[in-house]
FITOR-595323 format. One record per residue (C-alpha): x, y, z. Coordinates in pm, whole numbers, always signed. Layout:
{{X; Y; Z}} ...
//
This chain:
{{-1792; +2006; -3441}} {{-2107; +1972; -3234}} {{-2067; +1829; -2885}} {{-2273; +1512; -2867}} {{-2224; +1498; -2491}} {{-2409; +1743; -2270}} {{-2433; +1766; -1896}} {{-2810; +1729; -1925}} {{-2751; +1385; -2076}} {{-2621; +1240; -1751}} {{-2845; +937; -1728}} {{-3123; +1012; -1476}} {{-3180; +640; -1421}} {{-2843; +535; -1288}} {{-3011; +375; -989}} {{-3299; +233; -1192}} {{-3312; -146; -1182}} {{-3464; -190; -1530}} {{-3218; +46; -1703}} {{-2927; -124; -1535}} {{-3063; -470; -1619}} {{-3100; -373; -1984}} {{-2745; -241; -1987}} {{-2605; -561; -1833}} {{-2798; -779; -2079}} {{-2678; -563; -2370}} {{-2317; -585; -2264}} {{-2339; -961; -2221}} {{-2480; -1014; -2568}} {{-2338; -729; -2778}} {{-2000; -667; -2614}} {{-1911; -1020; -2503}} {{-2111; -1219; -2755}} {{-2246; -1455; -2489}} {{-2582; -1630; -2472}} {{-2739; -1554; -2133}} {{-2855; -1915; -2109}} {{-2501; -2051; -2099}} {{-2307; -1752; -1969}} {{-2059; -1831; -1691}} {{-2014; -1635; -1370}} {{-1710; -1467; -1525}} {{-1918; -1367; -1829}} {{-2173; -1205; -1600}} {{-1895; -1038; -1402}} {{-1753; -876; -1715}} {{-2098; -775; -1837}} {{-2183; -606; -1507}} {{-1842; -440; -1496}} {{-1890; -296; -1844}} {{-2237; -172; -1752}} {{-2102; -7; -1438}} {{-1807; +138; -1627}} {{-2050; +283; -1880}} {{-2212; +480; -1597}} {{-1876; +623; -1498}} {{-1745; +737; -1834}} {{-1964; +1041; -1896}} {{-1896; +1156; -1544}} {{-1527; +1090; -1608}} {{-1528; +1310; -1918}} {{-1706; +1592; -1739}} {{-1461; +1564; -1452}} {{-1172; +1617; -1691}} {{-1352; +1905; -1864}} {{-1421; +2076; -1533}} {{-1051; +2063; -1444}} {{-953; +2203; -1783}} {{-1215; +2477; -1775}} {{-1097; +2596; -1436}} {{-730; +2561; -1532}} {{-717; +2364; -1209}} {{-390; +2266; -1051}} {{-365; +1885; -1038}} {{-175; +1648; -817}} {{+4; +1363; -992}} {{+62; +1074; -751}} {{+361; +860; -855}} {{+363; +521; -687}} {{+504; +179; -769}} {{+197; +28; -601}} {{-178; +84; -608}} {{-340; -195; -413}} {{-700; -125; -515}} {{-829; -481; -469}} {{-1153; -562; -646}} {{-1338; -283; -825}} {{-1693; -409; -886}} {{-1862; -371; -548}} {{-1662; -62; -460}} {{-1767; +112; -783}} {{-2133; +18; -740}} {{-2143; +141; -380}} {{-1969; +467; -473}} {{-2211; +521; -762}} {{-2512; +428; -552}} {{-2624; +143; -778}} {{-2542; -165; -570}} {{-2900; -252; -477}} {{-3028; -187; -829}} {{-2759; -415; -975}} {{-2830; -689; -723}} {{-3203; -678; -802}} {{-3145; -665; -1177}} {{-2916; -967; -1167}} {{-3159; -1156; -947}} {{-3416; -1129; -1227}} {{-3165; -1309; -1451}} {{-3116; -1574; -1183}} {{-2766; -1445; -1103}} {{-2632; -1380; -751}} {{-2427; -1060; -737}} {{-2232; -1181; -433}} {{-2123; -1494; -620}} {{-2003; -1318; -934}} {{-1827; -1053; -724}} {{-1614; -1332; -575}} {{-1493; -1425; -924}} {{-1320; -1089; -972}} {{-948; -1113; -895}} {{-770; -858; -682}} {{-581; -615; -904}} {{-223; -732; -843}} {{-76; -383; -845}} {{+91; -381; -505}} {{+219; -568; -205}} {{+153; -389; +122}} {{+72; -71; +308}} {{+241; +153; +50}} {{-2; +37; -219}} {{-307; +36; +7}} {{-236; +395; +109}} {{-204; +498; -256}} {{-538; +334; -339}} {{-705; +510; -45}} {{-565; +845; -159}} {{-711; +801; -508}} {{-1051; +716; -358}} {{-1041; +1027; -142}} {{-928; +1261; -419}} {{-1227; +1157; -629}} {{-1471; +1167; -337}} {{-1361; +1519; -242}} {{-1363; +1639; -606}} {{-991; +1715; -593}} {{-805; +1715; -927}} {{-568; +1421; -920}} {{-425; +1141; -1131}} {{-240; +832; -1016}} {{+54; +698; -1217}} {{+194; +347; -1184}} {{+280; +28; -1370}} {{+37; -217; -1526}} {{+201; -530; -1388}} {{+109; -837; -1587}} {{+182; -1046; -1280}} {{+157; -946; -918}} {{+432; -1008; -667}} {{+320; -1373; -640}} {{+31; -1588; -531}} {{+126; -1752; -203}} {{+69; -2121; -138}} {{+163; -2289; +189}} {{+279; -2643; +116}} {{+406; -2854; +407}} {{+444; -2530; +602}} {{+661; -2366; +337}} {{+578; -2058; +131}} {{+555; -2151; -237}} {{+536; -1867; -488}} {{+318; -1891; -798}} {{+266; -1632; -1071}} {{-26; -1403; -990}} {{-171; -1381; -1341}} {{-456; -1147; -1257}} {{-493; -1031; -1620}} {{-545; -1384; -1755}} {{-909; -1314; -1842}} {{-868; -945; -1919}} {{-956; -642; -1715}} {{-1298; -494; -1800}} {{-1225; -173; -1610}} {{-926; -57; -1813}} {{-918; +147; -2132}} {{-603; +96; -2345}} {{-469; +418; -2501}} {{-232; +315; -2783}} {{-234; +673; -2910}} {{-66; +785; -2588}} {{+268; +605; -2631}} {{+585; +759; -2489}} {{+943; +645; -2562}} {{+1170; +552; -2272}} {{+1544; +511; -2332}} {{+1808; +303; -2154}} {{+2186; +266; -2192}} {{+2346; +454; -2480}} {{+2609; +729; -2494}} {{+2639; +1094; -2400}} {{+2748; +1354; -2653}} {{+2834; +1707; -2539}} {{+2830; +2010; -2771}} {{+2917; +2364; -2676}} {{+2729; +2673; -2782}} {{+2923; +2984; -2889}} {{+2882; +3125; -2537}} {{+3053; +2818; -2394}} {{+2737; +2666; -2251}} {{+2729; +2286; -2274}} {{+2451; +2094; -2447}} {{+2412; +1724; -2366}} {{+2266; +1466; -2601}} {{+2173; +1114; -2496}} {{+2206; +889; -2801}} {{+2179; +527; -2911}} {{+2095; +266; -2647}} {{+1761; +88; -2635}} {{+1415; +237; -2648}} {{+1100; +88; -2500}} {{+754; +229; -2562}} {{+530; +299; -2263}} {{+162; +243; -2343}} {{-99; +384; -2105}} {{-403; +202; -1971}} {{-660; +414; -1789}} {{-872; +296; -1496}} {{-1156; +525; -1384}} {{-1163; +587; -1008}} {{-1513; +689; -892}} {{-1563; +904; -585}} {{-1841; +831; -341}} {{-2179; +999; -387}} {{-2151; +1333; -565}} {{-1776; +1296; -611}} {{-1583; +1307; -936}} {{-1437; +1024; -1142}} {{-1059; +1058; -1151}} {{-802; +852; -1334}} {{-536; +593; -1257}} {{-298; +566; -1551}} {{-84; +252; -1565}} {{+204; +196; -1805}} {{+279; -124; -1994}} {{+610; -177; -2174}} {{+591; -241; -2549}} {{+874; -308; -2788}} {{+937; -39; -3048}} {{+857; -115; -3410}} {{+1211; -26; -3522}} {{+1355; -252; -3255}} {{+1168; -548; -3398}} {{+1217; -468; -3767}} {{+1595; -475; -3739}} {{+1576; -842; -3653}} {{+1306; -928; -3903}} {{+1497; -761; -4184}} {{+1797; -977; -4101}} {{+1578; -1288; -4104}} {{+1629; -1348; -3733}} {{+1263; -1395; -3642}} {{+1336; -1576; -3316}} {{+1572; -1296; -3215}} {{+1298; -1042; -3286}} {{+1059; -1221; -3053}} {{+1325; -1260; -2785}} {{+1411; -892; -2793}} {{+1043; -802; -2780}} {{+1007; -1013; -2465}} {{+1313; -850; -2307}} {{+1163; -506; -2367}} {{+824; -600; -2228}} {{+969; -770; -1919}} {{+988; -426; -1763}} {{+618; -429; -1674}} {{+589; -804; -1642}} {{+604; -852; -1266}} {{+573; -647; -948}} {{+916; -609; -785}} {{+1142; -852; -967}} {{+1366; -1048; -735}} {{+1662; -817; -671}} {{+1885; -1088; -522}} {{+2070; -1109; -856}} {{+2243; -844; -1066}} {{+1991; -895; -1346}} {{+1703; -854; -1102}} {{+1846; -531; -962}} {{+1897; -390; -1309}} {{+1542; -478; -1408}} {{+1413; -312; -1090}} {{+1597; +12; -1175}} {{+1469; +2; -1533}} {{+1117; -58; -1404}} {{+1130; +247; -1178}} {{+1269; +476; -1445}} {{+1030; +341; -1708}} {{+715; +446; -1527}} {{+865; +773; -1402}} {{+980; +883; -1747}} {{+651; +793; -1914}} {{+455; +972; -1641}} {{+660; +1291; -1659}} {{+639; +1301; -2037}} {{+263; +1260; -2003}} {{+238; +1535; -1743}} {{+436; +1779; -1958}} {{+230; +1688; -2262}} {{-95; +1756; -2073}} {{+49; +2081; -1940}} {{+125; +2200; -2294}} {{-214; +2086; -2424}} {{-376; +2301; -2157}} {{-194; +2599; -2308}} {{+57; +2661; -2029}} {{+430; +2736; -2072}} {{+673; +2493; -1908}} {{+797; +2771; -1684}} {{+461; +2761; -1501}} {{+463; +2384; -1442}} {{+476; +2420; -1063}} {{+169; +2647; -1072}} {{-43; +2379; -1240}} {{+112; +2048; -1131}} {{+205; +1899; -795}} {{+394; +1570; -819}} {{+400; +1348; -512}} {{+669; +1081; -482}} {{+525; +790; -284}} {{+845; +667; -116}} {{+1188; +649; -281}} {{+1094; +423; -575}} {{+1002; +719; -803}} {{+1287; +943; -679}} {{+1467; +921; -1016}} {{+1188; +1156; -1129}} {{+1390; +1449; -992}} {{+1674; +1380; -1237}} {{+1433; +1293; -1519}} {{+1239; +1619; -1493}} {{+1568; +1808; -1501}} {{+1666; +1616; -1815}} {{+1334; +1693; -1982}} {{+1349; +2062; -1893}} {{+1719; +2122; -1965}} {{+1796; +1879; -2249}} {{+1464; +1852; -2427}} {{+1331; +2204; -2370}} {{+1645; +2418; -2340}} {{+1568; +2572; -2002}} {{+1865; +2710; -1808}} {{+1974; +2487; -1520}} {{+1884; +2727; -1239}} {{+1537; +2790; -1378}} {{+1477; +2419; -1434}} {{+1593; +2339; -1080}} {{+1361; +2599; -932}} {{+1067; +2450; -1123}} {{+1164; +2096; -1022}} {{+1190; +2169; -650}} {{+862; +2363; -650}} {{+685; +2078; -832}} {{+794; +1773; -633}} {{+709; +1659; -281}} {{+825; +1337; -117}} {{+656; +1098; +126}} {{+894; +884; +327}} {{+766; +547; +451}} {{+1054; +401; +648}} {{+1283; +481; +939}} {{+1534; +206; +869}} {{+1839; +330; +676}} {{+1888; -10; +513}} {{+1539; +13; +363}} {{+1618; +341; +186}} {{+1685; +264; -177}} {{+2038; +312; -311}} {{+2185; +220; -649}} {{+2547; +144; -740}} {{+2696; +435; -931}} {{+2830; +194; -1193}} {{+2483; +48; -1256}} {{+2318; +389; -1274}} {{+2587; +519; -1510}} {{+2545; +223; -1745}} {{+2164; +206; -1751}} {{+2090; +580; -1721}} {{+2412; +764; -1812}} {{+2257; +1108; -1850}} {{+2079; +1079; -1515}} {{+2400; +986; -1339}} {{+2558; +1299; -1484}} {{+2260; +1511; -1372}} {{+2276; +1363; -1021}} {{+2645; +1454; -1002}} {{+2556; +1811; -1106}} {{+2274; +1834; -850}} {{+2506; +1703; -581}} {{+2788; +1941; -672}} {{+2563; +2246; -652}} {{+2390; +2128; -335}} {{+2717; +2054; -153}} {{+2860; +2390; -259}} {{+2559; +2559; -102}} {{+2597; +2357; +218}} {{+2971; +2428; +227}} {{+2907; +2803; +214}} {{+2634; +2791; +477}} {{+2820; +2556; +714}} {{+3189; +2624; +660}} {{+3435; +2371; +795}} {{+3176; +2097; +855}} {{+3330; +1835; +629}} {{+3152; +1544; +794}} {{+2819; +1712; +727}} {{+2902; +1720; +355}} {{+2985; +1351; +359}} {{+2659; +1264; +537}} {{+2426; +1465; +313}} {{+2595; +1390; -18}} {{+2375; +1223; -280}} {{+2662; +979; -332}} {{+2753; +738; -53}} {{+3130; +698; -80}} {{+3160; +456; +214}} {{+2975; +155; +76}} {{+3102; +106; -277}} {{+2980; +439; -421}} {{+2604; +432; -433}} {{+2339; +689; -523}} {{+2121; +769; -221}} {{+1776; +798; -372}} {{+1614; +930; -53}} {{+1868; +1214; -46}} {{+1785; +1294; -408}} {{+1414; +1303; -319}} {{+1469; +1530; -18}} {{+1696; +1773; -202}} {{+1470; +1782; -509}} {{+1139; +1841; -325}} {{+983; +2140; -153}} {{+838; +1919; +122}} {{+926; +1585; +278}} {{+662; +1436; +499}} {{+646; +1146; +739}} {{+324; +950; +779}} {{+268; +961; +1156}} {{+357; +1215; +1423}} {{+624; +994; +1580}} {{+761; +894; +1241}} {{+794; +1255; +1126}} {{+964; +1352; +1453}} {{+1214; +1070; +1414}} {{+1276; +1166; +1049}} {{+1368; +1516; +1160}} {{+1574; +1406; +1458}} {{+1748; +1093; +1328}} {{+1726; +974; +970}} {{+1722; +1318; +803}} {{+1850; +1525; +1094}} {{+2119; +1690; +880}} {{+1871; +1786; +611}} {{+1629; +1912; +875}} {{+1905; +2137; +1002}} {{+1986; +2263; +652}} {{+1626; +2314; +535}} {{+1392; +2279; +838}} {{+1099; +2441; +659}} {{+1072; +2145; +421}} {{+982; +1880; +683}} {{+622; +1826; +794}} {{+394; +1547; +910}} {{+83; +1412; +739}} {{-55; +1117; +933}} {{-189; +833; +718}} {{-555; +741; +697}} {{-781; +477; +543}} {{-1091; +506; +330}} {{-1410; +433; +523}} {{-1578; +353; +193}} {{-1384; +28; +146}} {{-1272; -57; +497}} {{-1605; -16; +675}} {{-1894; +61; +440}} {{-1802; -217; +197}} {{-1598; -461; +405}} {{-1826; -460; +709}} {{-2182; -396; +588}} {{-2330; -527; +913}} {{-2148; -269; +1122}} {{-2200; -2; +857}} {{-2576; -60; +862}} {{-2579; -55; +1242}} {{-2401; +280; +1248}} {{-2628; +422; +977}} {{-2941; +321; +1170}} {{-2822; +512; +1473}} {{-2643; +820; +1335}} {{-2722; +836; +962}} {{-2500; +794; +653}} {{-2294; +1112; +676}} {{-1996; +931; +831}} {{-1920; +763; +497}} {{-1796; +1097; +363}} {{-1714; +1260; +697}} {{-1569; +1007; +939}} {{-1561; +1262; +1222}} {{-1936; +1202; +1249}} {{-1856; +862; +1403}} {{-1813; +1053; +1729}} {{-2193; +1050; +1753}} {{-2172; +672; +1782}} {{-1973; +689; +2108}} {{-2270; +736; +2348}} {{-2416; +407; +2220}} {{-2124; +225; +2383}} {{-2314; +272; +2710}} {{-2641; +136; +2565}} {{-2703; -231; +2648}} {{-2912; -295; +2337}} {{-2661; -126; +2105}} {{-2381; -335; +2255}} {{-2584; -650; +2188}} {{-2631; -540; +1825}} {{-2259; -474; +1793}} {{-2173; -818; +1931}} {{-2418; -983; +1693}} {{-2251; -813; +1397}} {{-1906; -917; +1518}} {{-2018; -1279; +1568}} {{-2164; -1294; +1217}} {{-1833; -1164; +1078}} {{-1640; -1421; +1281}} {{-1859; -1703; +1152}} {{-1798; -1588; +797}} {{-1423; -1578; +855}} {{-1425; -1917; +1030}} {{-1581; -2071; +720}} {{-1319; -1904; +500}} {{-1037; -2033; +723}} {{-1178; -2383; +717}} {{-1207; -2374; +337}} {{-852; -2241; +289}} {{-662; -2430; +559}} {{-880; -2712; +688}} {{-854; -2577; +1043}} {{-1178; -2533; +1235}} {{-1182; -2223; +1458}} {{-1457; -2148; +1709}} {{-1630; -1813; +1639}} {{-1680; -1776; +2014}} {{-1303; -1765; +2068}} {{-1106; -1442; +2083}} {{-991; -1377; +1724}} {{-633; -1254; +1766}} {{-490; -1137; +1433}} {{-154; -1028; +1299}} {{-190; -950; +929}} {{+99; -777; +757}} {{+409; -837; +550}} {{+633; -1096; +712}} {{+936; -908; +842}} {{+1156; -938; +1149}} {{+1080; -583; +1269}} {{+705; -649; +1261}} {{+778; -926; +1513}} {{+554; -1212; +1412}} {{+799; -1416; +1620}} {{+695; -1233; +1937}} {{+333; -1326; +1872}} {{+441; -1684; +1811}} {{+630; -1693; +2141}} {{+300; -1598; +2306}} {{+126; -1886; +2125}} {{+387; -2132; +2252}} {{+361; -1987; +2602}} {{-17; -2037; +2600}} {{+29; -2387; +2465}} {{+264; -2476; +2751}} {{+34; -2327; +3013}} {{-264; -2521; +2880}} {{-72; -2847; +2883}} {{+58; -2773; +3233}} {{-290; -2698; +3364}} {{-196; -2338; +3438}} {{-423; -2163; +3189}} {{-745; -2124; +3387}} {{-734; -1747; +3334}} {{-677; -1777; +2959}} {{-975; -1741; +2725}} {{-1005; -1958; +2412}} {{-810; -1797; +2126}} {{-784; -1832; +1752}} {{-453; -1674; +1650}} {{-450; -1583; +1282}} {{-135; -1490; +1093}} {{-133; -1372; +731}} {{+124; -1208; +509}} {{+384; -1272; +242}} {{+760; -1299; +271}} {{+970; -1150; -6}} {{+1105; -1440; -217}} {{+1468; -1363; -129}} {{+1406; -1290; +241}} {{+1533; -1614; +398}} {{+1456; -1532; +762}} {{+1100; -1425; +681}} {{+1042; -1755; +506}} {{+1182; -1937; +809}} {{+933; -1752; +1027}} {{+646; -1871; +807}} {{+772; -2227; +831}} {{+796; -2203; +1210}} {{+444; -2058; +1239}} {{+307; -2350; +1042}} {{+510; -2608; +1235}} {{+386; -2466; +1566}} {{+31; -2460; +1431}} {{+56; -2825; +1331}} {{+145; -2924; +1688}} {{-98; -2692; +1865}} {{-399; -2763; +1645}} {{-363; -3139; +1671}} {{-297; -3173; +2044}} {{-608; -3327; +2209}} {{-514; -3172; +2544}} {{-550; -2827; +2386}} {{-867; -2881; +2183}} {{-1048; -2558; +2099}} {{-879; -2356; +2370}} {{-606; -2250; +2129}} {{-580; -2254; +1752}} {{-298; -2116; +1540}} {{-356; -2060; +1168}} {{-153; -1913; +885}} {{-402; -1785; +626}} {{-236; -1804; +281}} {{-219; -1545; +5}} {{-310; -1240; +209}} {{-443; -952; +3}} {{-715; -688; -5}} {{-999; -937; -50}} {{-894; -1161; +239}} {{-832; -849; +450}} {{-1196; -748; +401}} {{-1290; -1078; +565}} {{-1032; -1083; +844}} {{-1049; -722; +961}} {{-1426; -707; +1037}} {{-1397; -1034; +1234}} {{-1093; -943; +1445}} {{-1124; -896; +1819}} {{-759; -815; +1883}} {{-521; -625; +1654}} {{-150; -708; +1688}} {{+62; -398; +1620}} {{+380; -503; +1797}} {{+673; -376; +1591}} {{+983; -260; +1777}} {{+932; +102; +1880}} {{+1095; +333; +1626}} {{+1072; +99; +1326}} {{+717; +125; +1187}} {{+653; +447; +996}} {{+278; +452; +1053}} {{+77; +146; +964}} {{-271; +152; +819}} {{-379; -198; +921}} {{-388; -70; +1279}} {{-639; +195; +1169}} {{-860; -44; +973}} {{-878; -292; +1257}} {{-961; -31; +1521}} {{-1222; +123; +1290}} {{-1392; -216; +1275}} {{-1399; -255; +1652}} {{-1081; -453; +1724}} {{-886; -357; +2032}} {{-518; -291; +1974}} {{-225; -443; +2155}} {{+82; -252; +2047}} {{+404; -73; +2114}} {{+423; +304; +2104}} {{+532; +292; +1742}} {{+406; +453; +1424}} {{+44; +565; +1434}} {{-21; +356; +1747}} {{+76; +669; +1940}} {{-199; +875; +1779}} {{-451; +591; +1799}} {{-387; +574; +2174}} {{-440; +949; +2201}} {{-772; +926; +2015}} {{-929; +612; +2162}} {{-797; +670; +2515}} {{-539; +482; +2719}} {{-810; +267; +2879}} {{-920; +133; +2539}} {{-587; +13; +2403}} {{-315; -218; +2537}} {{+28; -55; +2519}} {{+336; -247; +2624}} {{+709; -263; +2580}} {{+1007; -37; +2535}} {{+960; +318; +2411}} {{+1167; +452; +2122}} {{+1415; +630; +2347}} {{+1450; +316; +2562}} {{+1522; +108; +2253}} {{+1796; +348; +2146}} {{+1943; +361; +2496}} {{+1949; -18; +2523}} {{+2126; -49; +2191}} {{+2379; +222; +2275}} {{+2465; +78; +2612}} {{+2497; -281; +2498}} {{+2211; -527; +2479}} {{+2248; -883; +2607}} {{+1952; -1090; +2480}} {{+2074; -1397; +2666}} {{+2007; -1225; +2998}} {{+1634; -1253; +2927}} {{+1678; -1619; +2839}} {{+1854; -1680; +3170}} {{+1610; -1480; +3382}} {{+1275; -1587; +3235}} {{+1205; -1962; +3254}} {{+892; -1943; +3037}} {{+1081; -1766; +2761}} {{+1374; -2008; +2787}} {{+1137; -2303; +2759}} {{+980; -2161; +2442}} {{+1317; -2100; +2280}} {{+1443; -2444; +2376}} {{+1135; -2604; +2218}} {{+1194; -2412; +1895}} {{+1562; -2504; +1890}} {{+1488; -2872; +1953}} {{+1290; -3120; +1746}} {{+964; -3043; +1931}} {{+807; -2857; +1636}} {{+1014; -3028; +1366}} {{+1061; -3396; +1452}} {{+1158; -3476; +1094}} {{+1432; -3209; +1092}} {{+1557; -3134; +1446}} {{+1778; -2839; +1345}} {{+1528; -2669; +1114}} {{+1451; -2375; +1343}} {{+1786; -2345; +1520}} {{+1891; -2041; +1307}} {{+1592; -1845; +1440}} {{+1687; -1912; +1801}} {{+2054; -1836; +1731}} {{+1954; -1504; +1580}} {{+1745; -1415; +1886}} {{+2002; -1522; +2144}} {{+2308; -1372; +1978}} {{+2165; -1053; +1827}} {{+1788; -1005; +1871}} {{+1808; -697; +1655}} {{+1442; -608; +1713}} {{+1442; -675; +2089}} {{+1178; -948; +2100}} {{+1326; -1100; +2414}} {{+1345; -763; +2587}} {{+972; -703; +2528}} {{+855; -1062; +2590}} {{+764; -1031; +2958}} {{+571; -706; +2911}} {{+392; -853; +2612}} {{+284; -1165; +2800}} {{+161; -949; +3089}} {{-45; -733; +2851}} {{-196; -1045; +2698}} {{-305; -1148; +3047}} {{-494; -820; +3082}} {{-663; -895; +2750}} {{-776; -1236; +2875}} {{-928; -1079; +3184}} {{-1113; -814; +2985}} {{-1247; -1059; +2727}} {{-1415; -1250; +3010}} {{-1636; -941; +3055}} {{-1816; -918; +2718}} {{-2011; -605; +2805}} {{-1698; -412; +2896}} {{-1504; -552; +2599}} {{-1784; -447; +2365}} {{-1798; -100; +2517}} {{-1429; -50; +2451}} {{-1457; -194; +2100}} {{-1740; +46; +2015}} {{-1539; +339; +2148}} {{-1251; +236; +1923}} {{-1483; +253; +1623}} {{-1640; +581; +1732}} {{-1310; +758; +1793}} {{-1137; +675; +1465}} {{-1257; +982; +1276}} {{-909; +1134; +1267}} {{-781; +837; +1070}} {{-994; +896; +764}} {{-798; +924; +442}} {{-1014; +1228; +367}} {{-845; +1418; +651}} {{-506; +1301; +523}} {{-577; +1418; +168}} {{-714; +1754; +286}} {{-384; +1811; +465}} {{-182; +1717; +158}} {{-404; +1939; -59}} {{-372; +2248; +160}} {{-21; +2214; +303}} {{+173; +2053; +18}} {{-11; +2039; -315}} {{-202; +2368; -322}} {{-505; +2217; -497}} {{-874; +2291; -445}} {{-1197; +2097; -510}} {{-1355; +2123; -853}} {{-1678; +1926; -884}} {{-1784; +1802; -1225}} {{-2145; +1904; -1181}} {{-2455; +1694; -1200}} {{-2398; +1332; -1101}} {{-2602; +1028; -1009}} {{-2908; +1193; -1163}} {{-2913; +1465; -895}} {{-2915; +1834; -987}} 
//
């Protein structure tokens, strides 16, 4: 069959306004069936998206061909989250067609900026885990590295957050309501995924056991592909998302019995697996659905990987030579047992050979230092839902513990600690242990995090297999988080040092000398002010609160969690409020304190924190004695799109988690990259940010990790800080009283009780140091030239925190993959 696609046919007019305009018009009329005279903004959005997608698909095909021709080793990135945000502007900027599209649409009387706002964020994630995964996909494509992302096509995101009377209200995030023009459904690529059922064991003549997993329920996994374009001459890689579909046989059983309603009900039960991001696991049903969801996408992905491996003509015994599978946190850890099942049960490989392949194929990224955040599953639940996998996990554990027993004789406590089964808390499968044992590398995501993994959380494993533990510090993509999100600053940098930094963030170092240039500082301040005005309008539209763009924009934007210490920031707000009312705030600059983030639906304390923030804001923002000197705002429904507004406008970045709790953080990197100064503890990547930007250009406060551990070991009395610090005591007394909740005087008492009787994350211990550091910030902000100089140095010294550096380290140290460019792109030979 003749190939109708040739490399020479890459359209040479990708950046041509007329060609792009014709394509948009054609898609509007011929693909959507819409009259341009009455087309809505959403119609135009979908037409432009289809036209842009059209310009990616040939490049996508040639990317895949180039990988196949080179027999290139690929990385397969397994993640429960891919928080990619909106795709339209990002794709156009990466393809170099943004200006052409804007001009073409203008001729139709359509504003590109307005239709871009209609696109919903892809609700495929919740927080930093998903944003990191999205950045990694962008970098793989930009650097022409062979890679595919695998996840779930959630019909609904975690939830859309509304704040009503100060309370978080959760609404379904139905981001697919109007379809997704970027995705390509692949019904021919279905894979079956089984749950429940029975195990049958047969024995071969040589006595070797054969295991068969029978009966149970089967759900079909249907793939949807999203092209991921790299920047400039990069490749177009793939994100494959799985949707659950009921099997035909499953439905026909009910129809044949005349139970049509039952057929529909069972279909819905099957398809619930991919219905919503992170079902509420407060109930038994929710926990079971969560486990099924994790196994569903892992099984489908591994079947797909093995199928592609065979199609490329390789034997299964060489899987590790052609595939690197990265587990993004513990959610996909069941993949270790699933690959063993596929190799041993489905393909008759001997156990030892299968285990060798499995370990050499997998690598594991850990994202948390808190033992309680490491996923575990009750043995009884695992055995009922995935009986064969429970058996395989027992076998893995038996062999692993035998090896440890021989290498460390007599150390019975060591065996108990490293076992894949936790016998002390109701018999639970430790998924992080499974991931560590089943992978050739385990990496932390910041230097401090990786050190603590080796020395605390996984210290026993580090002793047993020290060569498997390494560090790969996180990064962020400059394409989205500066070039796209902050075009004013991006243009300023380009005018002074060129465009090379977009692909090589180390080139930002050339921007540093401009921090000493008066005119450049003025330009930088003008960009920041424009961003703050834009954000102020957004805040007013969303909350009704007017914030002064001239004020210091002090932001804490992250998931609401006790260890991230939004409460410590709020104590500072109350302290400022009291000082203003007492006439003791002459040294304090006007501030607009912005909180944003979601609380997990079942996380009661996090929801209480949101309520308290809003109650405090209601008092502060409406006190005539305070006026514009202090504003406190909770910005609802935080996500990628709102982050692209908040981050470029921020003056101060709050990174104040208790030392030793935050794995890395990426928000800290994005904010510093956009010229926000950081106030933070020496936690996560804050340590490395301090080392890069310089101690004079960051505000570090509070207990160090070793001091936190010492305080906890030796007995911590939070009430001593209450007794010894009158300002702190006053703040806590106000919270505990009816001051911020006159309609419900005891509403916030549980928060104060928690702080005074436990204070697990040492807010009260760090309060005084935090308030002192905030005083230094006030003094610096009164000197705009010096503040701007430090802000510019933060931007200029963030080259290390590019996701491209991160991915290069993964590629060389863990995955063993090399660049393979698809050839001619963007009409350039």
